[in-house]
Backbone bond lengths (Angstrom), bond angles and torsions (degrees), N, CA, C in turn:
res aa  C-N    CA-C-N  psi(-1)  N-CA   C-N-CA  omega(-1)  CA-C   N-CA-C  phi
1 M - - - 1.470 - - 1.530 109.44 -
2 P 1.340 118.43 130.55 1.464 120.22 -179.53 1.520 111.26 -63.42
3 E 1.318 115.75 149.18 1.466 120.67 179.15 1.526 109.39 -66.11
4 I 1.316 115.39 137.19 1.464 120.68 -178.93 1.522 109.74 -85.64
5 N 1.318 116.19 127.71 1.461 122.39 178.52 1.520 108.06 -134.50
6 L 1.314 116.18 112.35 1.468 121.76 -177.27 1.526 112.68 -106.20
7 H 1.330 118.18 6.76 1.467 120.19 -176.94 1.530 110.42 -60.83
8 G 1.330 114.69 130.48 1.453 120.79 -178.99 1.517 114.36 89.56
9 R 1.340 117.74 -4.81 1.461 120.96 -179.46 1.526 110.84 -82.87
10 D 1.327 116.32 145.50 1.458 121.42 169.84 1.529 108.48 -81.61
11 F 1.334 115.55 157.01 1.464 121.24 175.79 1.526 107.16 -123.51
12 L 1.331 115.46 89.11 1.464 121.59 -172.03 1.513 113.03 -108.57
13 K 1.337 117.01 -34.17 1.470 122.23 177.05 1.526 107.47 -163.92
14 L 1.337 115.94 153.36 1.465 119.82 -177.36 1.525 112.10 -67.82
15 L 1.316 117.88 -21.08 1.460 120.57 177.22 1.522 111.81 -58.32
16 D 1.335 117.50 -23.61 1.461 122.01 -177.48 1.525 112.62 -80.96
17 F 1.343 117.85 -5.46 1.464 121.07 -172.63 1.525 110.84 -122.17
18 T 1.316 115.22 146.15 1.462 120.66 177.71 1.524 109.45 -79.90
19 P 1.334 118.00 161.15 1.471 119.69 174.51 1.529 112.18 -56.02
20 E 1.319 117.34 -36.90 1.467 120.30 179.17 1.530 110.82 -64.65
21 E 1.327 116.70 -40.24 1.467 120.01 178.65 1.522 110.92 -68.44
22 I 1.317 117.36 -38.41 1.467 120.44 177.64 1.526 110.31 -64.72
23 N 1.317 117.42 -44.10 1.469 120.25 176.41 1.524 111.53 -61.88
24 Y 1.314 116.72 -36.50 1.471 121.66 176.55 1.526 110.06 -59.50
25 L 1.334 117.21 -44.84 1.462 121.08 178.48 1.527 111.12 -66.08
26 L 1.332 117.70 -38.63 1.460 120.70 178.65 1.526 111.02 -66.34
27 D 1.330 117.01 -40.75 1.469 120.42 177.68 1.526 110.45 -63.27
28 M 1.336 116.02 -41.52 1.462 120.08 179.04 1.531 110.22 -64.56
29 A 1.334 116.56 -41.79 1.466 120.70 179.01 1.525 110.77 -62.60
30 A 1.333 117.26 -42.74 1.463 120.85 179.03 1.521 110.69 -62.09
31 D 1.338 116.56 -39.24 1.466 121.08 178.84 1.530 110.38 -66.31
32 F 1.326 116.49 -43.62 1.465 119.63 177.58 1.535 110.63 -62.81
33 K 1.328 116.83 -37.41 1.459 120.18 179.95 1.523 110.80 -63.00
34 E 1.312 116.14 -42.37 1.467 120.38 177.43 1.516 110.64 -62.55
35 K 1.320 116.39 -43.51 1.467 120.06 178.71 1.522 110.73 -61.98
36 K 1.325 116.55 -41.12 1.463 121.11 179.94 1.528 110.32 -62.92
37 K 1.328 117.26 -42.95 1.460 121.22 -179.50 1.528 111.37 -64.87
38 R 1.337 115.70 -31.82 1.478 119.86 179.73 1.524 111.70 -87.87
39 H 1.322 117.69 3.09 1.471 123.03 -176.35 1.531 110.66 56.24
40 E 1.309 115.44 37.61 1.462 122.06 -179.26 1.526 109.03 -93.72
41 L 1.321 116.80 122.70 1.454 120.46 -177.99 1.529 110.57 -63.49
42 H 1.329 115.35 141.36 1.468 120.03 174.80 1.529 108.40 -143.69
43 E 1.329 114.52 56.38 1.465 122.09 -178.14 1.530 109.51 -82.74
44 L 1.305 115.35 74.39 1.462 121.53 -173.88 1.520 113.30 -75.12
45 Y 1.331 117.00 -19.62 1.465 119.99 -172.76 1.526 111.62 -130.31
46 R 1.319 115.71 49.04 1.474 119.91 177.25 1.525 109.33 -60.10
47 G 1.332 114.78 136.92 1.457 119.98 179.04 1.515 114.18 89.68
48 R 1.330 117.31 -5.84 1.463 120.51 176.76 1.533 109.37 -90.14
49 H 1.343 115.84 165.94 1.462 120.26 -177.47 1.527 108.43 -149.24
50 V 1.341 116.48 140.63 1.465 120.89 -179.08 1.528 110.14 -123.97
51 A 1.331 114.87 150.12 1.465 122.16 177.31 1.521 108.87 -102.28
52 L 1.320 116.71 135.56 1.462 122.82 -179.31 1.534 108.45 -118.79
53 I 1.330 116.08 103.13 1.463 121.31 -178.70 1.521 108.90 -94.23
54 F 1.318 117.00 118.84 1.462 122.14 -178.78 1.523 109.63 -121.49
55 E 1.332 116.41 96.25 1.466 119.77 170.92 1.523 110.02 -81.25
56 K 1.332 116.69 -20.22 1.465 123.09 169.42 1.523 106.99 -119.27
57 T 1.320 116.70 127.47 1.457 120.38 -177.77 1.529 110.66 -72.12
58 S 1.329 115.52 161.95 1.463 120.68 -179.06 1.512 109.47 -163.66
59 T 1.331 115.47 144.91 1.467 120.85 173.17 1.521 110.12 -83.84
60 R 1.338 116.62 -55.41 1.459 121.41 -172.69 1.525 112.91 -70.01
61 T 1.327 117.31 -45.35 1.462 119.29 -176.05 1.524 111.02 -66.63
62 R 1.333 116.83 -44.61 1.463 118.51 178.54 1.524 111.02 -62.79
63 S 1.324 116.67 -48.26 1.470 119.87 -179.21 1.521 111.20 -60.26
64 A 1.340 115.59 -42.13 1.462 120.04 -178.09 1.523 110.80 -62.64
65 F 1.324 117.47 -46.91 1.466 120.23 -179.29 1.526 111.74 -66.75
66 E 1.335 117.20 -41.54 1.463 119.01 -177.08 1.528 111.74 -68.52
67 V 1.332 117.09 -44.26 1.463 119.62 179.67 1.532 110.46 -68.06
68 A 1.325 116.20 -41.93 1.465 119.66 179.20 1.518 110.94 -61.09
69 A 1.330 117.11 -44.15 1.464 120.28 178.43 1.520 110.92 -61.78
70 H 1.322 116.75 -44.09 1.466 120.90 179.60 1.519 110.96 -62.07
71 D 1.333 117.45 -44.14 1.463 121.10 179.85 1.523 111.26 -61.15
72 L 1.335 116.43 -33.03 1.467 120.52 179.47 1.528 111.99 -83.10
73 G 1.340 116.47 1.67 1.460 120.76 178.10 1.514 114.27 88.87
74 M 1.336 116.47 8.85 1.458 120.22 -175.37 1.525 111.80 -99.86
75 G 1.315 115.64 155.46 1.442 121.40 169.24 1.515 109.61 -89.17
76 S 1.333 116.98 162.62 1.460 120.64 177.63 1.522 109.28 -141.50
77 T 1.323 115.76 143.72 1.462 122.35 176.54 1.516 108.58 -119.62
78 Y 1.325 116.06 120.79 1.467 122.55 -177.69 1.514 109.74 -92.58
79 L 1.330 116.34 123.82 1.456 122.40 178.12 1.521 107.99 -113.28
80 D 1.330 116.92 105.53 1.457 120.71 -177.59 1.521 109.97 -86.37
81 P 1.342 117.51 176.59 1.470 119.02 -177.04 1.520 113.97 -55.82
82 A 1.334 117.59 -30.34 1.464 120.31 -179.31 1.527 112.14 -83.35
83 S 1.347 116.56 -19.06 1.461 120.40 -174.90 1.523 113.19 -93.23
84 S 1.316 117.21 -24.10 1.459 121.25 -174.91 1.520 111.07 -97.88
85 Q 1.330 116.26 140.16 1.465 121.56 176.75 1.528 111.38 -102.65
86 I 1.331 116.73 13.63 1.457 120.82 -175.58 1.528 111.11 -57.94
87 G 1.313 115.46 122.97 1.460 121.18 178.16 1.521 114.70 77.45
88 H 1.350 116.97 -5.10 1.466 120.70 -179.27 1.530 109.49 -105.98
89 K 1.325 116.01 -77.23 1.464 119.93 177.56 1.529 111.61 -94.36
90 E 1.315 116.28 -12.91 1.462 120.17 -179.70 1.523 108.87 -136.08
91 S 1.306 116.66 134.52 1.461 120.27 -178.09 1.521 110.68 -66.92
92 I 1.332 115.54 161.25 1.463 120.46 177.86 1.513 110.15 -62.10
93 A 1.340 116.34 -41.53 1.463 120.45 179.95 1.518 111.26 -61.92
94 D 1.339 116.87 -44.80 1.470 119.92 -179.94 1.522 110.97 -67.06
95 T 1.335 116.63 -40.06 1.467 120.28 177.35 1.523 110.33 -58.46
96 A 1.316 116.79 -44.90 1.467 120.93 -179.38 1.524 111.16 -60.07
97 R 1.337 116.31 -42.69 1.460 119.55 -177.40 1.526 112.41 -72.91
98 V 1.333 115.92 -35.90 1.472 119.58 176.74 1.529 110.35 -64.00
99 L 1.342 116.02 -50.81 1.461 119.96 -176.62 1.521 112.10 -67.25
100 S 1.325 117.39 -29.53 1.471 120.49 178.60 1.515 111.87 -62.49
101 G 1.343 116.48 -28.42 1.457 120.07 179.26 1.513 114.11 -80.15
102 M 1.335 116.74 -11.79 1.460 121.30 -176.09 1.520 113.74 -115.33
103 F 1.341 116.78 -24.03 1.465 121.09 -171.16 1.539 110.96 -126.14
104 D 1.328 114.60 162.69 1.459 121.64 179.87 1.526 112.30 -100.04
105 G 1.310 117.10 -4.59 1.452 122.19 177.25 1.511 108.96 -170.09
106 I 1.343 116.56 154.69 1.459 121.83 -177.20 1.529 108.72 -131.41
107 E 1.332 115.91 124.85 1.472 120.65 172.67 1.516 108.50 -102.22
108 Y 1.338 115.95 141.44 1.464 120.47 176.78 1.523 109.75 -130.51
109 R 1.331 116.04 130.05 1.460 122.68 174.13 1.517 106.95 -129.72
110 G 1.342 115.86 117.14 1.455 116.73 -176.92 1.509 113.34 -173.82
111 Y 1.302 116.64 -123.34 1.460 121.23 -166.37 1.533 111.89 -105.16
112 G 1.313 118.83 -114.23 1.458 120.35 -171.02 1.514 114.46 -65.47
113 Q 1.321 116.15 145.24 1.454 122.45 176.42 1.530 111.07 -58.32
114 E 1.324 116.73 -29.49 1.462 119.64 -179.06 1.526 111.72 -63.08
115 I 1.346 117.33 -25.07 1.464 120.24 -179.90 1.524 110.46 -70.04
116 V 1.328 117.04 -50.32 1.461 119.46 -179.76 1.524 111.01 -67.19
117 E 1.339 116.65 -31.50 1.471 119.89 176.73 1.533 110.28 -66.81
118 E 1.335 117.34 -39.70 1.469 119.97 178.78 1.524 110.94 -69.84
119 L 1.329 116.76 -39.12 1.467 119.30 174.29 1.521 110.57 -55.06
120 A 1.325 116.02 -46.70 1.462 120.84 -178.46 1.528 111.81 -65.14
121 R 1.323 116.27 -35.34 1.463 120.24 -177.96 1.529 111.03 -65.16
122 Y 1.324 117.75 -34.94 1.460 120.72 -175.71 1.534 113.73 -101.03
123 A 1.314 118.18 -12.83 1.463 120.83 -178.61 1.528 111.02 -81.23
124 D 1.312 115.78 147.85 1.464 121.49 175.80 1.524 111.55 -98.24
125 V 1.330 116.55 5.02 1.467 121.91 178.91 1.528 107.74 -127.28
126 P 1.329 118.13 163.11 1.471 119.73 -179.82 1.527 112.29 -60.71
127 V 1.337 115.27 142.36 1.458 122.88 176.46 1.522 107.93 -116.75
128 W 1.346 116.40 134.61 1.464 121.96 -176.68 1.527 109.68 -119.13
129 N 1.305 116.02 135.21 1.463 122.33 179.71 1.526 110.15 -88.63
130 G 1.347 115.83 110.01 1.454 121.14 177.18 1.515 112.94 -86.62
131 L 1.298 118.09 -12.25 1.473 126.71 173.29 1.517 108.10 157.04
132 T 1.343 115.50 133.36 1.460 121.43 167.72 1.526 107.15 -129.54
133 N 1.308 116.68 177.39 1.464 119.52 178.18 1.520 111.89 -60.59
134 E 1.329 116.41 -30.92 1.455 120.35 -173.89 1.521 114.93 -94.82
135 F 1.341 117.95 -33.83 1.461 120.61 -172.87 1.529 112.13 -140.56
136 H 1.337 114.30 153.35 1.470 122.01 178.92 1.540 108.35 -140.76
137 P 1.333 117.70 67.82 1.467 120.19 -169.74 1.525 115.70 -68.48
138 T 1.341 118.35 -32.16 1.464 117.48 178.90 1.523 111.45 -67.45
139 Q 1.337 116.43 -33.14 1.469 119.81 176.00 1.513 110.61 -64.66
140 M 1.326 117.16 -36.57 1.466 120.46 -178.38 1.524 111.76 -66.30
141 L 1.321 117.28 -38.28 1.464 119.31 176.39 1.527 110.26 -63.02
142 A 1.333 116.46 -41.21 1.463 119.94 178.01 1.522 111.00 -63.21
143 D 1.323 116.68 -40.75 1.463 120.67 179.26 1.527 110.71 -64.80
144 L 1.324 116.75 -45.06 1.466 120.62 -179.85 1.525 111.10 -63.38
145 L 1.327 116.87 -40.77 1.464 119.64 178.66 1.531 110.44 -64.31
146 T 1.323 116.88 -41.63 1.468 120.99 179.42 1.526 110.78 -62.48
147 I 1.319 116.74 -43.75 1.465 121.27 178.24 1.529 110.28 -62.35
148 R 1.315 116.45 -44.48 1.468 120.07 -179.06 1.520 111.40 -64.65
149 E 1.329 116.45 -40.02 1.458 119.86 178.70 1.521 111.31 -62.17
150 H 1.329 117.13 -38.79 1.460 120.51 -175.15 1.522 112.71 -80.01
151 F 1.323 116.68 -44.23 1.467 119.99 -174.15 1.533 113.62 -98.63
152 G 1.336 115.99 -13.11 1.462 118.96 -177.54 1.512 113.23 79.16
153 R 1.308 117.09 5.71 1.465 122.14 179.47 1.521 108.89 -161.16
154 I 1.320 115.66 167.76 1.461 122.39 174.98 1.519 109.95 -118.27
155 K 1.309 115.83 -48.81 1.462 121.68 -175.52 1.525 110.95 -59.05
156 G 1.331 115.72 133.96 1.457 121.14 177.33 1.513 115.13 88.84
157 I 1.333 117.95 -8.77 1.469 121.68 179.07 1.536 109.28 -67.15
158 R 1.329 116.18 140.38 1.465 122.26 179.21 1.525 109.20 -101.38
159 L 1.333 116.00 116.43 1.465 121.69 -176.00 1.525 109.75 -117.32
160 A 1.326 115.97 125.61 1.466 121.80 176.72 1.521 108.97 -112.24
161 Y 1.320 115.42 124.88 1.462 121.45 178.75 1.526 109.03 -108.24
162 L 1.336 116.72 122.04 1.460 122.25 -177.68 1.524 110.74 -105.89
163 G 1.341 115.55 137.31 1.458 119.13 174.80 1.509 112.48 121.81
164 D 1.329 116.18 -141.96 1.455 122.29 -177.68 1.527 108.89 -88.62
165 A 1.326 117.04 107.51 1.470 121.84 -173.84 1.523 112.73 -100.03
166 R 1.335 118.06 18.60 1.464 120.12 -173.16 1.515 114.15 -88.79
167 Y 1.336 118.06 -17.77 1.457 118.88 -168.25 1.533 112.36 -116.95
168 N 1.343 116.26 -150.03 1.464 119.69 -166.77 1.523 114.73 -58.10
169 T 1.330 118.76 -45.76 1.461 119.43 -176.47 1.520 111.44 -68.76
170 G 1.341 116.60 -47.23 1.456 119.59 178.62 1.513 112.32 -62.74
171 N 1.339 116.93 -45.87 1.459 121.03 178.01 1.522 111.58 -58.55
172 S 1.333 115.37 -47.44 1.457 119.73 -173.79 1.520 112.50 -70.89
173 L 1.328 117.72 -37.16 1.462 119.86 175.32 1.524 110.45 -63.45
174 M 1.325 116.71 -40.35 1.460 120.57 178.03 1.529 110.24 -61.10
175 V 1.324 117.03 -44.39 1.465 121.47 179.17 1.524 110.72 -65.00
176 A 1.334 117.21 -47.35 1.465 121.12 -178.40 1.522 111.28 -59.75
177 C 1.315 116.50 -44.83 1.465 120.36 179.70 1.518 111.15 -65.25
178 A 1.329 116.74 -42.91 1.462 120.45 -179.59 1.518 111.17 -63.61
179 K 1.319 117.05 -40.97 1.462 121.70 -179.40 1.525 112.04 -66.18
180 M 1.355 115.65 -39.74 1.465 120.11 -167.07 1.526 113.53 -106.08
181 G 1.330 118.34 8.66 1.458 120.49 173.36 1.511 115.29 81.32
182 L 1.333 118.18 26.43 1.455 121.47 174.08 1.529 108.94 -93.51
183 H 1.317 116.23 162.41 1.460 122.25 176.94 1.526 107.79 -100.51
184 F 1.330 115.99 110.47 1.468 122.18 -174.53 1.518 109.87 -101.76
185 T 1.340 115.90 130.42 1.461 121.19 173.82 1.522 108.96 -127.23
186 A 1.335 116.47 121.53 1.460 121.44 173.11 1.522 107.53 -91.45
187 V 1.328 116.25 117.79 1.464 122.52 -178.40 1.525 106.75 -106.87
188 A 1.342 115.82 102.75 1.462 119.81 -171.87 1.516 110.08 -161.21
189 P 1.347 116.76 156.56 1.467 118.47 170.37 1.526 109.39 -57.08
190 K 1.305 117.03 153.88 1.461 120.90 -174.08 1.524 112.38 -54.00
191 K 1.320 117.47 -41.19 1.464 119.13 -175.97 1.535 112.65 -75.07
192 Y 1.336 117.32 -6.74 1.465 121.14 177.79 1.530 111.78 -107.10
193 Q 1.310 117.25 7.65 1.453 120.77 176.63 1.529 109.28 -84.06
194 P 1.346 118.31 160.28 1.471 121.27 -173.84 1.523 113.04 -49.14
195 E 1.347 115.47 133.48 1.459 122.37 -177.28 1.527 112.68 -94.17
196 D 1.325 116.71 -25.44 1.464 121.00 -176.82 1.525 108.48 -81.29
197 L 1.324 116.65 93.31 1.454 120.68 -174.82 1.523 112.23 -69.39
198 T 1.325 116.42 -27.54 1.469 119.52 175.20 1.520 110.22 -65.72
199 L 1.335 116.52 -42.26 1.463 120.45 177.26 1.520 110.56 -64.44
200 V 1.328 117.27 -41.74 1.466 121.08 178.52 1.523 110.38 -58.98
201 E 1.328 117.17 -45.85 1.464 120.83 -179.44 1.528 110.72 -64.83
202 T 1.321 116.76 -39.98 1.467 120.62 176.25 1.521 110.66 -59.99
203 C 1.324 116.16 -44.34 1.459 120.56 -179.04 1.529 111.51 -67.28
204 R 1.303 117.42 -36.47 1.471 119.55 177.29 1.526 110.37 -62.04
205 K 1.319 117.32 -41.77 1.461 120.96 178.76 1.525 111.15 -66.58
206 L 1.331 116.55 -41.43 1.462 120.55 177.68 1.521 110.59 -63.40
207 A 1.327 116.93 -42.30 1.463 121.13 -179.53 1.525 111.11 -64.94
208 E 1.299 116.43 -37.72 1.470 120.13 178.03 1.520 110.29 -61.95
209 A 1.336 116.41 -38.14 1.465 120.72 179.81 1.526 112.28 -74.51
210 S 1.343 117.33 -32.25 1.470 121.18 -174.14 1.525 113.77 -91.93
211 G 1.343 116.63 -11.63 1.463 119.85 -176.01 1.515 113.50 90.78
212 G 1.329 117.12 7.45 1.455 121.18 177.34 1.515 111.17 -92.59
213 S 1.332 117.05 -163.67 1.452 121.31 178.66 1.517 109.45 -159.06
214 I 1.338 115.78 157.65 1.463 123.45 178.75 1.524 107.95 -125.34
215 T 1.337 116.59 124.25 1.466 121.55 -177.39 1.520 109.40 -134.93
216 F 1.338 116.24 142.98 1.460 121.71 174.27 1.524 108.95 -124.68
217 T 1.324 116.28 135.38 1.462 120.25 178.78 1.519 110.33 -150.66
218 E 1.319 115.85 152.19 1.465 121.79 173.41 1.519 111.34 -96.14
219 D 1.329 117.03 -6.36 1.464 123.03 -174.18 1.530 110.32 -93.29
220 V 1.332 116.47 110.43 1.464 120.73 -177.43 1.521 111.67 -62.92
221 T 1.313 117.21 -43.83 1.464 120.37 -178.00 1.524 111.04 -63.22
222 E 1.315 115.84 -47.56 1.466 120.31 -179.73 1.529 110.91 -66.69
223 G 1.314 117.11 -42.13 1.456 121.28 -175.23 1.507 114.82 -70.01
224 T 1.330 117.70 -26.55 1.465 120.41 -177.29 1.529 113.18 -104.16
225 R 1.326 116.95 -5.75 1.472 119.83 -176.38 1.538 110.77 -60.78
226 G 1.319 115.65 120.52 1.450 121.27 175.80 1.514 115.49 74.72
227 A 1.340 117.93 8.49 1.468 120.17 -178.35 1.528 110.94 -67.24
228 D 1.315 115.75 145.82 1.467 121.54 176.64 1.522 111.57 -85.63
229 V 1.334 115.41 -31.35 1.469 121.44 -178.77 1.525 108.65 -130.51
230 I 1.325 115.62 128.40 1.461 121.91 171.43 1.523 106.59 -109.34
231 S 1.321 115.73 122.81 1.464 120.95 -176.32 1.518 109.93 -127.18
232 T 1.330 116.15 150.65 1.453 120.93 175.73 1.516 109.49 -153.17
233 D 1.316 116.56 -178.87 1.458 123.16 179.74 1.526 107.01 -151.86
234 I 1.329 116.28 167.67 1.457 119.49 176.37 1.530 109.44 -61.24
235 W 1.332 116.73 154.28 1.454 121.14 -170.99 1.520 114.10 -84.21
236 V 1.316 118.35 -18.50 1.465 121.40 176.21 1.517 107.98 -123.10
237 S 1.328 116.60 123.66 1.462 121.36 -176.38 1.518 111.17 -74.79
238 M 1.334 114.86 160.75 1.453 120.65 179.04 1.528 110.56 -58.48
239 G 1.319 115.54 134.56 1.450 120.26 176.76 1.519 114.70 90.58
240 E 1.332 117.42 -10.34 1.457 119.63 179.61 1.535 109.46 -80.95
241 P 1.340 117.80 146.83 1.473 120.51 -176.49 1.516 112.50 -66.03
242 E 1.330 114.57 148.27 1.468 121.14 -178.85 1.524 111.83 -62.14
243 A 1.342 116.21 -22.49 1.457 120.42 -179.38 1.524 112.66 -61.32
244 L 1.321 116.17 -20.64 1.466 119.64 -179.47 1.526 112.75 -76.73
245 W 1.329 117.36 -15.74 1.470 120.20 -174.75 1.526 112.65 -55.19
246 E 1.329 115.88 -50.20 1.469 119.15 -174.03 1.532 111.33 -59.04
247 E 1.336 116.34 -45.77 1.462 120.27 -179.89 1.526 111.20 -64.34
248 R 1.324 116.67 -44.75 1.472 120.05 -178.54 1.527 110.94 -64.23
249 I 1.315 116.79 -43.16 1.466 120.21 -179.96 1.524 110.44 -61.51
250 R 1.315 115.87 -45.35 1.468 119.87 179.35 1.534 111.49 -60.80
251 D 1.332 116.30 -45.18 1.461 120.63 -175.27 1.527 113.18 -75.47
252 L 1.334 116.62 -34.99 1.463 119.88 -169.85 1.525 114.45 -102.54
253 K 1.321 117.42 -8.63 1.460 119.54 -179.41 1.533 112.92 -52.72
254 P 1.358 119.82 -39.57 1.471 119.11 178.32 1.536 113.30 -67.82
255 Y 1.355 117.03 -8.48 1.459 120.93 -176.67 1.533 112.30 -106.63
256 A 1.325 116.28 14.23 1.461 119.92 175.18 1.521 110.11 -65.95
257 V 1.328 116.32 147.20 1.464 120.78 178.01 1.525 108.17 -84.32
258 T 1.310 115.55 113.78 1.461 122.84 -177.21 1.532 110.06 -118.35
259 K 1.319 115.73 175.43 1.454 120.92 175.61 1.525 110.63 -58.55
260 Q 1.327 116.52 -37.38 1.467 120.51 179.77 1.533 111.05 -64.94
261 V 1.323 116.88 -38.77 1.472 120.41 176.74 1.520 110.20 -62.60
262 M 1.319 117.01 -45.52 1.468 120.35 -179.28 1.526 110.93 -65.58
263 E 1.317 117.55 -36.01 1.470 120.57 178.68 1.528 111.44 -69.09
264 N 1.324 116.57 -25.69 1.460 121.00 178.08 1.524 111.91 -78.60
265 A 1.324 116.02 -20.91 1.463 121.43 178.20 1.528 109.67 -77.47
266 A 1.326 116.33 -176.18 1.462 120.84 178.94 1.529 109.95 -64.67
267 P 1.339 117.68 152.32 1.473 120.37 -179.56 1.530 112.81 -56.96
268 S 1.330 117.05 -30.54 1.472 120.93 -178.78 1.524 112.24 -96.31
269 A 1.331 117.83 14.61 1.464 121.48 -173.91 1.524 112.02 -63.13
270 I 1.329 114.74 148.51 1.462 121.59 176.57 1.532 108.89 -117.75
271 F 1.334 115.07 157.77 1.456 121.90 176.10 1.517 109.05 -109.00
272 M 1.352 116.05 135.57 1.461 121.53 178.90 1.525 110.66 -132.37
273 H 1.325 115.36 150.07 1.475 122.44 -177.35 1.523 106.07 -158.73
274 C 1.346 117.02 133.54 1.466 118.98 -176.38 1.529 113.11 -76.62
275 L 1.344 117.79 -12.33 1.462 124.13 177.26 1.539 110.53 67.94
276 P 1.353 117.12 152.56 1.458 127.83 3.11 1.517 111.55 -73.94
277 S 1.346 115.57 163.50 1.451 121.37 -176.60 1.521 110.55 -129.27
278 F 1.329 115.84 142.04 1.467 121.06 175.43 1.521 108.46 -100.97
279 H 1.346 114.68 77.45 1.466 121.03 -177.30 1.518 112.44 -108.26
280 D 1.346 117.05 -1.38 1.464 121.09 179.82 1.524 108.94 -156.89
281 L 1.311 116.62 -167.96 1.472 121.36 -177.76 1.519 111.82 -108.31
282 N 1.332 116.97 23.24 1.459 120.59 -175.42 1.521 113.71 -92.84
283 T 1.325 116.55 20.41 1.461 121.39 174.41 1.517 108.76 -131.61
284 K 1.321 116.01 158.50 1.458 120.66 177.98 1.524 110.79 -60.46
285 V 1.343 115.74 -44.61 1.470 119.62 179.94 1.524 110.50 -64.87
286 G 1.327 116.48 -41.26 1.456 120.13 178.77 1.518 111.97 -58.89
287 R 1.328 117.18 -41.51 1.469 120.86 179.67 1.528 110.99 -69.55
288 E 1.346 116.73 -35.27 1.463 119.85 176.99 1.527 110.66 -65.82
289 I 1.325 116.34 -39.02 1.467 120.85 178.05 1.528 110.23 -63.74
290 K 1.327 115.59 -41.57 1.469 120.38 177.83 1.524 110.59 -60.47
291 E 1.329 115.75 -44.43 1.455 120.71 -177.48 1.528 111.61 -66.00
292 K 1.335 117.28 -40.09 1.465 121.14 -175.03 1.525 113.05 -85.34
293 Y 1.350 116.19 -37.66 1.463 119.15 -170.74 1.525 114.31 -121.61
294 G 1.322 116.93 -2.62 1.459 120.59 175.87 1.517 114.84 73.24
295 L 1.346 117.70 19.89 1.466 121.18 -178.35 1.525 111.22 -100.76
296 D 1.327 116.57 132.97 1.462 121.20 174.58 1.526 111.79 -86.15
297 E 1.323 116.26 -18.67 1.468 122.78 -178.23 1.519 107.62 -155.04
298 M 1.337 116.61 161.40 1.464 117.56 -175.72 1.522 112.36 -124.07
299 E 1.341 117.15 -97.06 1.467 119.10 -170.22 1.524 113.64 -69.32
300 V 1.335 117.09 -17.86 1.462 121.61 176.62 1.525 108.22 -147.91
301 T 1.319 117.12 142.82 1.460 119.84 177.25 1.516 110.06 -76.09
302 D 1.310 115.46 153.09 1.463 120.05 178.43 1.532 110.67 -61.72
303 E 1.318 115.91 -32.15 1.464 121.04 179.48 1.523 110.87 -59.60
304 V 1.323 117.13 -43.13 1.470 121.04 178.60 1.524 110.68 -74.16
305 F 1.331 116.37 -44.82 1.465 120.67 -176.75 1.522 111.75 -57.90
306 E 1.336 116.87 -38.34 1.463 120.99 -177.35 1.532 112.85 -95.46
307 S 1.313 117.79 8.97 1.464 121.03 -177.06 1.526 111.35 -82.13
308 P 1.343 117.67 163.47 1.473 120.88 176.05 1.527 112.91 -61.61
309 Q 1.327 117.66 -20.72 1.468 120.63 179.13 1.529 112.30 -75.53
310 S 1.310 116.65 -15.86 1.455 121.23 -176.21 1.528 110.80 -82.07
311 L 1.341 116.25 120.88 1.470 121.76 178.81 1.523 111.21 -111.59
312 V 1.320 117.23 27.24 1.456 120.66 -171.74 1.531 112.70 -64.64
313 F 1.326 118.18 -32.01 1.460 118.79 -177.92 1.528 111.59 -83.59
314 Q 1.311 117.70 -30.91 1.465 121.00 169.84 1.529 109.38 -63.38
315 E 1.316 115.27 -42.22 1.466 122.27 177.60 1.530 110.38 -60.93
316 A 1.324 116.58 -43.83 1.467 120.89 179.95 1.524 110.77 -64.39
317 E 1.323 117.25 -43.36 1.468 120.05 177.48 1.523 111.09 -60.01
318 N 1.322 115.38 -39.03 1.463 119.39 -177.28 1.523 112.86 -67.04
319 R 1.329 118.02 -15.34 1.458 119.69 171.89 1.516 110.10 -56.42
320 M 1.338 116.09 -43.90 1.453 119.86 -176.62 1.527 111.89 -67.30
321 H 1.327 116.85 -43.88 1.467 119.72 -177.48 1.525 111.39 -67.17
322 T 1.325 117.17 -39.33 1.462 119.58 -179.30 1.525 111.50 -74.57
323 I 1.321 117.81 -36.56 1.469 120.74 175.02 1.527 110.34 -64.09
324 K 1.305 116.44 -38.06 1.468 120.18 176.15 1.523 110.58 -60.34
325 A 1.326 115.31 -42.25 1.465 119.52 178.77 1.525 111.06 -63.85
326 V 1.325 117.26 -42.05 1.466 120.73 178.88 1.528 110.96 -60.09
327 M 1.330 116.11 -47.48 1.470 119.33 -179.10 1.523 111.21 -64.94
328 A 1.332 116.17 -46.76 1.466 119.58 -177.70 1.520 111.83 -63.85
329 A 1.331 116.69 -35.95 1.455 120.31 -176.75 1.514 113.08 -76.11
330 T 1.345 116.99 -27.85 1.462 119.24 -171.13 1.517 115.66 -105.63
331 I 1.340 117.12 -21.71 1.471 118.72 178.42 1.522 109.33 -59.81
332 M 1.304 115.98 138.11 1.465 120.22 -177.15 1.527 110.70 -69.40
333 E 1.305 115.40 137.81 1.467 120.54 -177.85 1.514 110.63 -73.35
């Protein structure tokens, strides 16, 4: 097998990478995680610096990129929505060329996939997708690493995703499973199932080649029966108007992850969630939801979220290790 070399590559979506390349990144992330646990320095890129563009704010993604960059010996500059002129006073193309002269890599977290793709087209340094409306590839690496750590394998795992499967998390889980030979089931009302039929067809072909499968169902019992992984996400994506809450709650309430859902899954099943989660009333938004809709919890019950089956915080930590692997593997030597 030829040696894998990803230096100079952008990381925009998992569709751009082979299963061998994805496994290479997971192996690198696992190695970095071990080094981190042993407090072993791995400052491979001292003197380098990366730009972190956040048009959508985040706790986990920002922390993961900043800590990962620091561990690799690099500096990082955070550009929040108020600090960046991307697409406003300065075009995406010009932003890419300006930042390429100052930084060794550019992360983008924001809106349309076309934005990060255009950044990559004009940048002379690697561009990494921290989240767009369509894809969330760094989260998928963290999810795959978490699954591998728990089960000792990835291929053949049965993953059921409950909720709104039309956007970045649903799309990306479908792609990750298809690429890596997992059995993916989107459990959602028909109008919340994936809308990009071209992507669905691509994933079906990938799954056929990898030994995985792609399934869509509206039946919670059927869709989660015997699953190894139960996954979900918040019901309203970042940036969507609050007016959508009532409709989403009404439509998706039967698809909440409950104790009964977990009992219907495999005995060794785990629960995963990319966070943040509305599983209690300990957030401002959670209390507002309680006041308006009378719900103490939403996409997952607190009982499941706090159960031994829940690996959400291991999953969150793995964001940092996998992002570190992406940066280390792709920064130009």
